[in-house]
C-alpha positions, 0 to 999 in steps of 0.5 A, a space after each residue: 349384887 344382882 341377887 340382892 337387887 332382884 330380891 328387893 325389886 320383887 318385894 316391892 312388886 309383890 306389894 304393888 301386885 297385892 292390889 290387882 285392879 290398881 296394879 293393872 290400871 297403872 300398867 294400862 295407864 302407863 301404856 297409854 301415856 307412853 303412846 302419846 309420844 307415838 301419836 305425835 310421830 303418827 301425826 307428823 307422818 299424816 302430813 309428810 312422807 319422811 322425817 329427816 330423810 327417814 320413812 315412817 317405819 324407819 322412824 318407828 324403828 328408832 323410836 322403838 329401840 330407844 323407847 324400850 331401852 329407856 323404859 327398861 332403864 326407867 323402870 329398873 333404875 330411875 329411882 336414883 334421881 330420888 337421892 337428894 330426897 333421902 339426903 334431906 330426910 336423913 334416911 340415906 344414913 340408914 342405907 350406908 350402914 346396911 350390908 347392901 350397896 347404897 346404889 342398889 338400895 336407891 335403885 330399888 327404893 319404891 320400885 314401880 313395876 307398873 312402869 312396865 306398860 311403857 316397855 310394852 308400848 315401845 316394844 309393840 312399836 318396835 315389833 311393828 317396825 321390824 315386821 314392816 321394814 323386812 330387814 335382812 336377818 344378817 343385820 338384826 343381831 344389832 337390835 338386842 345389842 343396841 337395846 342393851 347398850 341403850 339401857 346401860 347408857 341411860 342407867 349411867 346417866 341416872 347414876 350421874 344424876 344421883 351422884 350430882 345430888 350429893 353436891 347439889 341437893 336441889 339438882 333433881 330437876 336438872 338431872 331429870 332434864 338430862 335423863 328424860 330429855 335424853 330419852 325423848 331426844 333419842 327417839 327421833 332421827 338425829 338428822 332432824 337436829 342441828 349439826 352442833 347439837 348432834 356433835 354434842 350428843 355424839 362427843 360430849 353426851 354420847 346419846 348417838 350410840 344408843 340407837 342412832 349410829 347402830 340404827 344406821 347400820 341396821 337400816 343400811 343408811 349413810 350417816 348424814 353427818 359424815 361419821 365413819 362407818 366404824 362408829 356404828 359399832 362403838 355402842 358397847 365401848 361407849 356403854 362400858 366407858 360411861 358406866 365406869 365414869 358413872 361408878 366413879 362419880 357415885 363413889 366420889 359422891 358417897 365419899 364426900 357425903 356428910 351425915 345429917 346426924 340423924 
């Protein structure tokens, strides 16, 4: 499955890289567009010293970890939100008869390596934050783990979004509200949000385990909402549980799918 994904993604990458100038411009353009979110944070700190009780560097750390995880998942798997387009066009039928997972085919359909510019932008912000904060090395092991778990959680959300489109073929925009909306929400300290919203993104849609809870551990900060300290280490368990649920939803969607007859 992994080998097939890489082969398909490489095919689209070679096709895009054939036009080198366009390929480079799109990467730079993606970098600059993503930098607008960073610019918004810098504007806020031009007028204040803290945001939700967190310093500029701490906010950039949360922004960078969530940004890298989201941008990687966006580049690698966000094409799952195009499921309804294939259902309407009748091209999803062809995916089902090929000896390759339909999920892999959907994830790599029109794969866009130019989105790597967004990854570079978030990574640059994260590197700067880590250098400025000078965090104890004993806690840095959590950083790659939280990025990996974040990627898995975001990918599961895109899979859920794709699965929903088997039932509601016009639900792509609704799914995007949860995927792209979750990416934006997780880039800020959860202390700036209301308590009810934080409960929702902790117990219902577990975005808190992408970078908020593990980020509190890395930054050695207390949870302003009073969750126990062990919650900071639940990211892998949450990622696995959400992946299993997303896989189940996708399989149920496949089973309920009815061919267009094309």
